[in-house]
N, CA and C of each residue as an Amber inpcrd file, in Angstrom:
protein
   570
  91.5120000 -26.9330000 -36.2800000  91.1040000 -26.9160000 -37.6730000
  90.2470000 -28.1480000 -37.9750000  89.2120000 -27.9410000 -38.6940000
  88.2670000 -29.0450000 -39.1040000  88.9230000 -29.7070000 -40.3000000
  89.1240000 -30.9900000 -40.2400000  89.6870000 -31.6470000 -41.4310000
  88.8280000 -32.8060000 -41.9050000  88.0280000 -33.3720000 -41.0760000
  87.1830000 -34.4410000 -41.4170000  85.9270000 -33.9910000 -42.2040000
  85.7400000 -34.5580000 -43.4320000  84.6690000 -34.0720000 -44.2920000
  83.2660000 -34.2580000 -43.6670000  83.0800000 -35.3670000 -42.9360000
  81.7520000 -35.6160000 -42.3280000  81.5070000 -34.5350000 -41.2970000
  82.5490000 -34.1700000 -40.4890000  82.3420000 -33.1310000 -39.4970000
  82.0650000 -31.7850000 -40.1560000  82.7670000 -31.5270000 -41.2530000
  82.6050000 -30.2720000 -42.0270000  81.1260000 -30.1890000 -42.5960000
  80.6490000 -31.2760000 -43.1410000  79.2940000 -31.2860000 -43.6200000
  78.2670000 -31.0620000 -42.4850000  78.5530000 -31.7510000 -41.3630000
  77.6060000 -31.6280000 -40.2030000  77.5650000 -30.1210000 -39.7540000
  78.7160000 -29.4980000 -39.6640000  78.8110000 -28.1350000 -39.2560000
  78.2190000 -27.1680000 -40.3060000  78.4090000 -27.4800000 -41.5510000
  77.8300000 -26.7090000 -42.6530000  76.2850000 -26.7670000 -42.5480000
  75.7180000 -27.9080000 -42.3700000  74.3340000 -28.1430000 -42.3010000
  73.7350000 -27.4040000 -41.0970000  74.5820000 -27.1880000 -40.0630000
  74.1710000 -26.3910000 -38.8570000  74.4330000 -24.9270000 -39.0170000
  74.8500000 -24.4790000 -40.2350000  75.0380000 -23.0830000 -40.5220000
  76.2330000 -22.5060000 -39.7730000  77.2760000 -23.2990000 -39.5390000
  78.4450000 -22.8760000 -38.8450000  79.2910000 -21.9690000 -39.7770000
  79.4980000 -20.7470000 -39.4490000  80.1650000 -19.8000000 -40.3060000
  81.6610000 -20.1700000 -40.5180000  82.2490000 -20.6770000 -39.4940000
  83.6680000 -21.1290000 -39.6660000  83.8060000 -22.2410000 -40.6420000
  82.8930000 -23.2330000 -40.6160000  82.9160000 -24.3390000 -41.5110000
  82.6200000 -23.8380000 -42.9320000  81.7120000 -22.8840000 -43.0470000
  81.4910000 -22.3360000 -44.3730000  82.6720000 -21.6180000 -44.9520000
  83.3760000 -20.8870000 -44.0810000  84.6290000 -20.1840000 -44.5440000
  85.6730000 -21.2010000 -44.9860000  85.7360000 -22.2820000 -44.2730000
  86.6840000 -23.3680000 -44.6190000  86.4020000 -23.9450000 -46.0200000
  85.0750000 -24.2670000 -46.2000000  84.6460000 -24.8130000 -47.4610000
  84.8980000 -23.8760000 -48.6050000  84.5790000 -22.6600000 -48.3390000
  84.7550000 -21.5460000 -49.3790000  86.2470000 -21.5030000 -49.7730000
  87.0730000 -21.4520000 -48.7830000  88.5480000 -21.3140000 -49.0740000
  89.0510000 -22.5640000 -49.7480000  88.5540000 -23.7350000 -49.4130000
  89.0400000 -24.9940000 -50.0370000  88.5840000 -25.1450000 -51.4770000
  87.3770000 -24.7220000 -51.7600000  86.7680000 -25.0330000 -53.0650000
  86.6060000 -23.9000000 -54.0340000  86.6850000 -22.6810000 -53.5430000
  86.3210000 -21.5690000 -54.4500000  87.1660000 -21.6120000 -55.7460000
  88.4220000 -21.7390000 -55.6030000  89.3660000 -21.7400000 -56.7570000
  89.0770000 -22.8110000 -57.7800000  88.8790000 -24.0270000 -57.3370000
  88.6230000 -25.1390000 -58.3010000  87.1890000 -24.9730000 -58.9340000
  86.2450000 -24.5200000 -58.1450000  84.8330000 -24.2800000 -58.6970000
  84.9050000 -23.1860000 -59.7110000  85.6890000 -22.1320000 -59.4530000
  85.8190000 -21.0580000 -60.4050000  86.5240000 -21.5100000 -61.6900000
  87.4910000 -22.3260000 -61.5990000  88.1620000 -22.8900000 -62.8100000
  87.1680000 -23.7190000 -63.5730000  86.4380000 -24.5530000 -62.9490000
  85.4200000 -25.3740000 -63.5980000  84.4270000 -24.5590000 -64.3850000
  83.8750000 -23.5060000 -63.7420000  82.9170000 -22.6360000 -64.3490000
  83.5830000 -21.8630000 -65.5090000  84.8340000 -21.3650000 -65.3160000
  85.4970000 -20.4930000 -66.2820000  85.7800000 -21.3440000 -67.5580000
  86.2020000 -22.5990000 -67.3610000  86.5010000 -23.4260000 -68.5740000
  85.3040000 -23.5160000 -69.4980000  84.1560000 -23.4980000 -68.9670000
  82.9320000 -23.6110000 -69.8050000  82.4610000 -22.1990000 -70.2910000
  82.4860000 -21.2390000 -69.4140000  81.8860000 -19.9240000 -69.7300000
  82.8730000 -19.0390000 -70.4500000  84.1390000 -19.1570000 -70.1930000
  85.2190000 -18.3070000 -70.8290000  84.9830000 -16.8210000 -70.4230000
  84.4580000 -16.5950000 -69.3040000  84.1720000 -15.1940000 -68.8210000
  84.3770000 -15.1540000 -67.2950000  85.3600000 -14.2890000 -66.9050000
  85.7100000 -14.2580000 -65.4630000  84.5740000 -13.8560000 -64.5680000
  83.8680000 -12.7590000 -65.0180000  82.7540000 -12.3350000 -64.1050000
  81.6140000 -13.3310000 -64.0360000  81.3460000 -13.9360000 -65.1620000
  80.2680000 -14.9260000 -65.1830000  80.6790000 -16.1470000 -64.3050000
  81.8290000 -16.5530000 -64.3950000  82.3320000 -17.7010000 -63.5610000
  82.3070000 -17.3100000 -62.1410000  82.7040000 -16.1150000 -61.7380000
  82.5810000 -15.7070000 -60.3460000  81.1100000 -15.6360000 -59.8750000
  80.2470000 -15.1320000 -60.7200000  78.8140000 -15.1420000 -60.3910000
  78.2630000 -16.5720000 -60.1180000  78.6490000 -17.4760000 -60.9880000
  78.2140000 -18.8560000 -60.8430000  78.6690000 -19.4610000 -59.4790000
  79.9400000 -19.2570000 -59.2150000  80.4760000 -19.8060000 -57.9730000
  79.8800000 -19.1290000 -56.8000000  79.6520000 -17.8140000 -56.8460000
  78.9540000 -17.1420000 -55.7940000  77.5180000 -17.6730000 -55.5680000
  76.8530000 -17.9820000 -56.6300000  75.4780000 -18.5100000 -56.5250000
  75.5350000 -19.9420000 -55.8550000  76.5680000 -20.6790000 -56.2070000
  76.7680000 -22.0390000 -55.5270000  76.9110000 -21.9010000 -54.0740000
  77.7770000 -20.9990000 -53.6170000  78.0120000 -20.7860000 -52.1990000
  76.7900000 -20.1810000 -51.4750000  76.1050000 -19.2540000 -52.1390000
  74.8800000 -18.6710000 -51.5260000  73.8930000 -19.8850000 -51.3800000
  73.7850000 -20.7360000 -52.3640000  72.9370000 -21.8380000 -52.3260000
  73.2240000 -22.7880000 -51.2130000  74.5670000 -23.0430000 -50.9800000
  74.9760000 -23.8800000 -49.9000000  74.4990000 -23.2940000 -48.5780000
  74.7520000 -21.9890000 -48.3930000  74.4100000 -21.3710000 -47.1240000
  72.9150000 -21.2590000 -46.8850000  72.1650000 -20.8990000 -47.9180000
  70.7370000 -20.7110000 -47.7920000  69.9140000 -22.0280000 -47.8690000
  70.4750000 -23.0960000 -48.2760000  69.7420000 -24.3230000 -48.4610000
  69.1530000 -24.8240000 -47.1390000  67.9570000 -25.2490000 -47.2640000
  67.3180000 -25.8450000 -46.0730000  67.4710000 -27.3740000 -46.1170000
  67.7830000 -27.9410000 -47.1930000  67.9860000 -29.3560000 -47.3250000
  69.5040000 -29.6240000 -46.9080000  69.7180000 -30.5130000 -46.0230000
  71.0910000 -30.8350000 -45.6170000  71.9400000 -31.4850000 -46.6900000
  73.1220000 -31.1320000 -46.7050000  74.1430000 -31.7400000 -47.6430000
  74.4350000 -33.1710000 -47.1080000  74.3260000 -34.0960000 -47.9770000
  74.5990000 -35.4820000 -47.6130000  75.6000000 -36.0270000 -48.5870000
  76.3910000 -36.9970000 -48.0830000  77.3390000 -37.7210000 -48.9610000
  78.6300000 -36.9160000 -49.1330000  79.0810000 -36.8540000 -50.4090000
  80.3820000 -36.3200000 -50.7800000  80.2730000 -34.8500000 -51.0200000
  80.9340000 -34.0380000 -50.1930000  80.9050000 -32.5820000 -50.2510000
  81.3980000 -32.0570000 -51.5700000  82.5920000 -32.5310000 -52.0120000
  83.1710000 -32.0650000 -53.2380000  82.2940000 -32.4000000 -54.4220000
  81.7070000 -33.5910000 -54.4340000  80.8110000 -34.0240000 -55.5310000
  79.5910000 -33.1140000 -55.5300000  79.0590000 -32.7630000 -54.4060000
  77.8580000 -31.9050000 -54.3250000  78.2290000 -30.5440000 -54.8940000
  79.3620000 -29.9790000 -54.5280000  79.7490000 -28.6490000 -54.9760000
  80.0440000 -28.6120000 -56.4560000  80.7170000 -29.6520000 -56.9680000
  80.9700000 -29.7230000 -58.4120000  79.6930000 -29.8790000 -59.1690000
  78.7650000 -30.7530000 -58.7610000  77.4600000 -30.8750000 -59.4500000
  76.7490000 -29.5970000 -59.4140000  76.7250000 -28.9290000 -58.2640000
  75.9880000 -27.6190000 -58.1640000  76.6040000 -26.5840000 -59.1560000
  77.9420000 -26.5550000 -59.2440000  78.5960000 -25.6340000 -60.1360000
  78.2410000 -25.9520000 -61.5670000  78.2810000 -27.2800000 -61.9220000
  77.9050000 -27.6740000 -63.3100000  76.3820000 -27.1940000 -63.6100000
  75.5260000 -27.4550000 -62.6610000  74.1160000 -27.0960000 -62.8210000
  73.9360000 -25.6280000 -62.9760000  74.5940000 -24.7780000 -62.1330000
  74.5360000 -23.4100000 -62.2110000  75.1790000 -22.8380000 -63.4890000
  76.1890000 -23.4200000 -63.8910000  76.8240000 -22.9910000 -65.1790000
  75.9150000 -23.2400000 -66.3590000  75.2980000 -24.4390000 -66.4070000
  74.3570000 -24.7080000 -67.5840000  73.1650000 -23.7970000 -67.4540000
  72.7140000 -23.4600000 -66.2520000  71.5290000 -22.4520000 -66.1580000
  71.9960000 -21.0950000 -66.5940000  73.2130000 -20.7510000 -66.2790000
  73.7100000 -19.4510000 -66.6860000  73.7570000 -19.3350000 -68.1780000
  74.2700000 -20.4280000 -68.8690000  74.3360000 -20.4560000 -70.3030000
  72.9320000 -20.3740000 -70.8590000  72.0650000 -21.1590000 -70.3670000
  70.6400000 -21.2300000 -70.9200000  69.9880000 -19.7940000 -70.7910000
  70.1090000 -19.2340000 -69.5920000  69.4650000 -17.9170000 -69.3760000
  70.0740000 -16.7910000 -70.1680000  71.3680000 -16.7880000 -70.2640000
  72.0480000 -15.7340000 -70.9730000  71.9950000 -15.8730000 -72.4790000
  71.9390000 -17.1430000 -72.9820000  71.7900000 -17.3660000 -74.3470000
  70.4060000 -16.8130000 -74.8100000  69.4040000 -17.1420000 -74.0450000
  68.0460000 -16.7110000 -74.3410000  67.9940000 -15.1440000 -74.3210000
  68.5490000 -14.5530000 -73.3200000  68.5200000 -13.0840000 -73.2210000
  69.3030000 -12.4790000 -74.3540000  70.4570000 -13.1250000 -74.6790000
  71.3280000 -12.6310000 -75.8170000  70.5910000 -12.6680000 -77.1540000
  69.8690000 -13.8010000 -77.3450000  69.1210000 -13.9360000 -78.5830000
  68.0470000 -12.8610000 -78.6950000  67.2960000 -12.5620000 -77.6250000
  66.3840000 -11.5190000 -77.6590000  66.9990000 -10.1140000 -77.8430000
  68.1190000  -9.8650000 -77.2260000  68.7760000  -8.5900000 -77.3680000
  69.2690000  -8.4360000 -78.8550000  69.8590000  -9.5570000 -79.3580000
  70.2970000  -9.4440000 -80.8260000  69.1290000  -9.1850000 -81.7320000
  68.0780000  -9.9410000 -81.6040000  66.9560000  -9.7720000 -82.4560000
  66.3140000  -8.4350000 -82.2680000  66.2270000  -7.9710000 -81.0310000
  65.5970000  -6.6180000 -80.7760000  66.4950000  -5.5670000 -81.3360000
  67.8370000  -5.7030000 -81.3140000  68.7610000  -4.7100000 -81.8930000
  68.5680000  -4.6830000 -83.3810000  68.3860000  -5.8020000 -84.0290000
  68.1580000  -5.8620000 -85.5080000  66.8390000  -5.1320000 -85.8110000
  65.8540000  -5.4010000 -85.0200000  64.5660000  -4.7890000 -85.2440000
  64.6300000  -3.2600000 -85.1050000  65.2880000  -2.7940000 -84.0820000
  65.4080000  -1.3560000 -83.7920000  66.2020000  -0.7540000 -84.9380000
  67.2650000  -1.3810000 -85.3980000  68.1080000  -0.8230000 -86.5000000
  67.2280000  -0.6430000 -87.7410000  66.3650000  -1.6750000 -88.0410000
  65.5420000  -1.5420000 -89.1970000  64.3510000  -0.5480000 -89.0300000
  63.8460000  -0.4300000 -87.7990000  62.6710000   0.3550000 -87.4790000
  63.0100000   1.3920000 -86.4880000  63.8560000   2.2520000 -86.7850000
  64.3230000   3.2940000 -85.8500000  63.2350000   4.3400000 -85.6970000
  62.1990000   4.0020000 -84.9460000  61.0950000   4.8870000 -84.6960000
  60.9990000   5.2640000 -83.2440000  61.2660000   6.4840000 -82.9350000
  61.3180000   6.8730000 -81.5050000  59.9690000   6.6420000 -80.8520000
  58.8660000   6.7840000 -81.5110000  57.5830000   6.6300000 -80.8920000
  57.4450000   5.2110000 -80.5100000  57.7820000   4.2330000 -81.4090000
  57.6790000   2.8420000 -81.0960000  58.5910000   2.4690000 -79.9450000
  59.8220000   2.9390000 -79.9990000  60.7200000   2.7200000 -78.8860000
  60.1570000   3.1490000 -77.5630000  59.5660000   4.3820000 -77.5460000
  58.9960000   4.8840000 -76.3220000  57.8390000   3.9690000 -75.8550000
  56.9840000   3.5600000 -76.7760000  55.8270000   2.7340000 -76.4110000
  56.2390000   1.3980000 -75.8800000  57.2390000   0.7710000 -76.5240000
  57.7910000  -0.5280000 -76.0450000  58.3770000  -0.4030000 -74.6540000
  59.1410000   0.6880000 -74.4480000  59.8030000   0.9420000 -73.1770000
  58.7420000   1.1360000 -72.1120000  57.7310000   1.9590000 -72.3820000
  56.6360000   2.2210000 -71.4250000  55.8990000   0.9010000 -71.1040000
  55.5840000   0.1490000 -72.1360000  54.8710000  -1.1720000 -71.8890000
  55.7560000  -2.0870000 -71.0050000  57.0220000  -2.0910000 -71.2030000
  57.9160000  -2.9410000 -70.4050000  57.9030000  -2.4360000 -68.9480000
  57.9960000  -1.1220000 -68.8160000  57.9800000  -0.5570000 -67.4430000
  56.6900000  -0.8980000 -66.7270000  55.5910000  -0.7370000 -67.4330000
  54.2300000  -1.0050000 -66.8450000  54.1430000  -2.5070000 -66.5020000
  54.7310000  -3.3190000 -67.3760000  54.5910000  -4.7800000 -67.1090000
  55.4420000  -5.1420000 -65.9000000  56.6480000  -4.5910000 -65.7420000
  57.4840000  -4.8440000 -64.5900000  56.7470000  -4.3920000 -63.3020000
  56.2000000  -3.1810000 -63.3670000  55.4670000  -2.6430000 -62.1850000
  54.2580000  -3.5370000 -61.8230000  53.5740000  -4.0630000 -62.8350000
  52.4120000  -4.9210000 -62.6000000  52.9510000  -6.2260000 -61.9120000
  54.1070000  -6.7480000 -62.3830000  54.6690000  -7.9900000 -61.8380000
  55.0780000  -7.7420000 -60.3950000  55.6300000  -6.5620000 -60.1020000
  56.0330000  -6.2570000 -58.7570000  54.7990000  -6.1910000 -57.8850000
  53.7610000  -5.5620000 -58.3160000  52.5620000  -5.4160000 -57.5640000
  51.9210000  -6.7370000 -57.2660000  52.1710000  -7.7560000 -58.0110000
  51.6540000  -9.1310000 -57.8030000  52.4530000  -9.9500000 -56.8370000
  53.6390000  -9.4630000 -56.3830000  54.4200000 -10.1370000 -55.4680000
  53.7330000 -10.2180000 -54.1540000  53.9600000 -11.2740000 -53.3590000
  53.4180000 -11.2960000 -51.9920000  53.7580000 -10.0440000 -51.2730000
  52.9030000  -9.5450000 -50.3680000  53.0000000  -8.1790000 -49.7390000
  54.3880000  -7.9980000 -49.0910000  54.8150000  -8.9060000 -48.2540000
  56.1210000  -8.7840000 -47.5000000  57.2730000  -8.7140000 -48.5350000
  57.2340000  -9.6670000 -49.4790000  58.2770000  -9.7520000 -50.5180000
  58.3040000  -8.4750000 -51.3240000  57.1890000  -7.9380000 -51.7520000
  57.1630000  -6.6750000 -52.5110000  57.7110000  -5.5120000 -51.6210000
  57.3810000  -5.4930000 -50.3850000  57.8300000  -4.3840000 -49.5320000
  59.4310000  -4.4320000 -49.4020000  59.9370000  -5.6530000 -49.1820000
  61.3460000  -5.8440000 -49.1070000  62.0320000  -5.4480000 -50.4080000
  61.4970000  -5.9620000 -51.4900000  62.0500000  -5.6540000 -52.8980000
  62.0460000  -4.1730000 -53.1610000  60.9270000  -3.5140000 -52.8490000
  60.8700000  -2.1000000 -53.1880000  61.8090000  -1.2810000 -52.2980000
  61.9930000  -1.6320000 -51.0610000  62.8920000  -0.9570000 -50.2340000
  64.3470000  -1.1730000 -50.7090000  64.6090000  -2.3370000 -51.2700000
  65.9250000  -2.6180000 -51.7040000  66.1570000  -2.0080000 -53.1040000
  65.2560000  -2.1670000 -54.0640000  65.5070000  -1.7290000 -55.4320000
  65.1060000  -0.3300000 -55.7080000  64.0320000   0.1660000 -55.1120000
  63.5410000   1.5570000 -55.3590000  64.1100000   2.6060000 -54.3830000
  64.1810000   2.1540000 -53.1230000  64.7000000   3.0540000 -52.0420000
  66.1850000   2.9170000 -51.8250000  66.7550000   1.8490000 -52.4130000
  68.2200000   1.5630000 -52.4000000  68.7240000   1.4560000 -50.9450000
  67.9530000   0.7690000 -50.1120000  68.3490000   0.5110000 -48.7420000
  69.1690000  -0.8130000 -48.7390000  70.1450000  -0.8840000 -47.8010000
  70.9340000  -2.1170000 -47.7000000  70.0710000  -3.1830000 -46.9590000
  70.5340000  -4.4180000 -47.0950000  69.7990000  -5.4840000 -46.4580000
  69.7230000  -5.2170000 -44.9290000  70.7760000  -4.7070000 -44.4100000
  70.7800000  -4.4470000 -42.9000000  69.7840000  -3.3740000 -42.5620000
  69.7030000  -2.3150000 -43.3730000  68.7210000  -1.2590000 -43.1070000
  67.3060000  -1.7540000 -43.2520000  67.0670000  -2.6080000 -44.2340000
  65.7320000  -3.1630000 -44.3510000  65.3430000  -4.0300000 -43.1840000
  66.3090000  -4.8290000 -42.8320000  66.0610000  -5.7770000 -41.6770000
  65.6950000  -4.9700000 -40.4060000  66.5230000  -3.8880000 -40.1700000
  66.2420000  -3.1000000 -39.0030000  64.8860000  -2.3970000 -39.0800000
  64.5750000  -1.8140000 -40.2600000  63.2940000  -1.1120000 -40.4850000
  62.1240000  -2.0020000 -40.3230000  62.1880000  -3.2230000 -40.8460000
  61.0470000  -4.1630000 -40.8090000  61.0360000  -5.1020000 -39.5700000
  62.1680000  -5.1090000 -38.8470000  62.1800000  -6.0320000 -37.7030000
  62.3490000  -7.4870000 -38.0520000  63.0840000  -7.7590000 -39.1720000
  63.3100000  -9.1070000 -39.6490000  64.8470000  -9.3250000 -39.7680000
  65.2370000 -10.5720000 -39.9760000  66.6710000 -10.8420000 -40.0880000
  67.1690000 -10.4770000 -41.4900000  68.4580000 -10.2140000 -41.6060000
  69.1020000  -9.9170000 -42.8750000  68.9220000 -11.1230000 -43.8360000
  69.0010000 -12.3100000 -43.2460000  68.8310000 -13.4660000 -44.1600000
  67.4750000 -13.5150000 -44.7880000  66.4040000 -13.1210000 -44.0200000
  65.0540000 -13.0680000 -44.5990000  65.0040000 -12.0080000 -45.7080000
  65.6890000 -10.8510000 -45.4820000  65.7540000  -9.8210000 -46.5230000
  66.4140000 -10.3260000 -47.7530000  67.5090000 -11.0110000 -47.5610000
  68.2860000 -11.5770000 -48.7590000  67.3570000 -12.6220000 -49.5290000
  66.7200000 -13.4560000 -48.7740000  65.8490000 -14.5250000 -49.4040000
  64.7290000 -13.8500000 -50.1110000  64.0500000 -12.8360000 -49.4800000
  62.9070000 -12.2030000 -50.1000000  63.3200000 -11.4710000 -51.4130000
  64.4910000 -10.7880000 -51.3640000  64.9400000 -10.0680000 -52.5180000
  65.3450000 -11.0520000 -53.6830000  66.0460000 -12.0950000 -53.2760000
  66.3920000 -13.1290000 -54.2500000  65.1780000 -13.7860000 -54.8690000
  64.2080000 -14.1480000 -54.0480000  63.0140000 -14.7310000 -54.6000000
  62.2650000 -13.7950000 -55.4690000  62.1830000 -12.5560000 -55.1490000
  61.4890000 -11.5530000 -55.9860000  62.1780000 -11.4530000 -57.3580000
  63.5380000 -11.3820000 -57.3200000  64.2460000 -11.2930000 -58.6140000
  64.0370000 -12.4970000 -59.4250000  63.9950000 -13.7410000 -58.7790000
  63.8270000 -14.9660000 -59.5190000  62.4130000 -14.9280000 -60.1720000
  61.3880000 -14.5180000 -59.4680000  60.0630000 -14.4430000 -59.9910000
  59.9500000 -13.4140000 -61.1480000  60.6140000 -12.3430000 -60.9570000
  60.5840000 -11.2680000 -62.0560000  61.3460000 -11.7590000 -63.2760000
  62.4980000 -12.4360000 -63.0840000  63.2460000 -12.9220000 -64.2370000
  62.3980000 -13.9850000 -65.0040000  61.7290000 -14.7910000 -64.2890000
  60.9020000 -15.8710000 -64.8800000  59.7720000 -15.1690000 -65.6790000
  59.1530000 -14.1920000 -65.0840000  58.0720000 -13.4820000 -65.7910000
  58.5870000 -12.6750000 -66.9690000  59.7590000 -12.0690000 -66.8590000
  60.3270000 -11.4210000 -68.0110000  60.7720000 -12.2560000 -69.1420000
  61.1980000 -13.5100000 -68.7790000  61.5840000 -14.4230000 -69.8980000
  60.3410000 -14.7120000 -70.7090000  59.1750000 -14.9030000 -70.0310000
  57.9150000 -15.1060000 -70.7380000  57.5520000 -13.8950000 -71.6330000
  57.7940000 -12.6910000 -71.0570000  57.5600000 -11.5010000 -71.8620000
  58.4470000 -11.4400000 -73.0800000  59.6860000 -11.9730000 -72.9360000
  60.5830000 -11.9480000 -74.0700000  59.9860000 -12.6950000 -75.2390000
  59.3110000 -13.7670000 -75.0300000  58.6530000 -14.4760000 -76.1370000
  57.5990000 -13.6390000 -76.7700000  56.8200000 -12.8630000 -75.9630000
  55.7930000 -11.9430000 -76.5170000  56.4470000 -10.8620000 -77.3190000
  57.5560000 -10.2310000 -76.8200000  58.2330000  -9.1680000 -77.5970000
  58.7470000  -9.7820000 -78.8480000  59.3000000 -10.9370000 -78.8370000
  59.8150000 -11.6150000 -80.0200000  58.6740000 -11.7940000 -81.0850000
  57.5110000 -12.1460000 -80.5920000  56.3440000 -12.3860000 -81.5440000
  55.9130000 -10.9750000 -82.1370000  55.9070000  -9.9360000 -81.2870000
  55.4920000  -8.6240000 -81.7870000  56.4860000  -8.1130000 -82.7790000
  57.8130000  -8.2960000 -82.5120000  58.8720000  -7.8190000 -83.4060000
  58.7040000  -8.5510000 -84.7260000  58.6170000  -9.8890000 -84.6780000
  58.4520000 -10.6660000 -85.9240000  57.2680000 -10.2420000 -86.7730000
  56.1620000  -9.9630000 -86.0880000  54.9620000  -9.5150000 -86.7850000
  55.2720000  -8.2540000 -87.5150000  55.9860000  -7.2600000 -86.8860000
  56.2750000  -6.0030000 -87.5160000  57.3630000  -6.0980000 -88.5960000
  58.1960000  -7.1430000 -88.5210000  59.1960000  -7.3610000 -89.5070000
  58.5910000  -7.9060000 -90.8490000  57.5050000  -8.5430000 -90.8110000
  56.9050000  -9.1780000 -91.9800000  55.9780000  -8.1930000 -92.7210000
């Protein structure tokens, strides 16, 4: 059993699965509690901790120094990002809900929905070719990472990275669109 933190970090940096499993088992519970204390939501806390460990595994930059400090700082950072992202989304959803309640117009609803779909399709079409292909196979064809990797002759890790990067780009683009929707709704409210 690996007990020396320096050895554990060295093995983690070398993508040793056994070392990763040890770190996961050692820290998952305390990182979950840290995230849960702030978020007060079990699923959100689990998501945050999962993101931390995915980040540890996928990181190209080696972990240096104190492993527990690195994991706690990553969890704090991911928790704050989660709050920021979900607060913004929640604000848009709340405001959009108020707008729809006041302006219950099926035609307007249909137009906004159609515009959003078209915008998402346009954003997908602007993704780099390989990323778009992986994303569409994952999200539109509902293929597993393993199936996509086999089909395209790439590693599952590449499939996961491409899908994750595509989702990140789309979320960023959609947050910008949220501001536009907010402006449109405010214009119609006045």
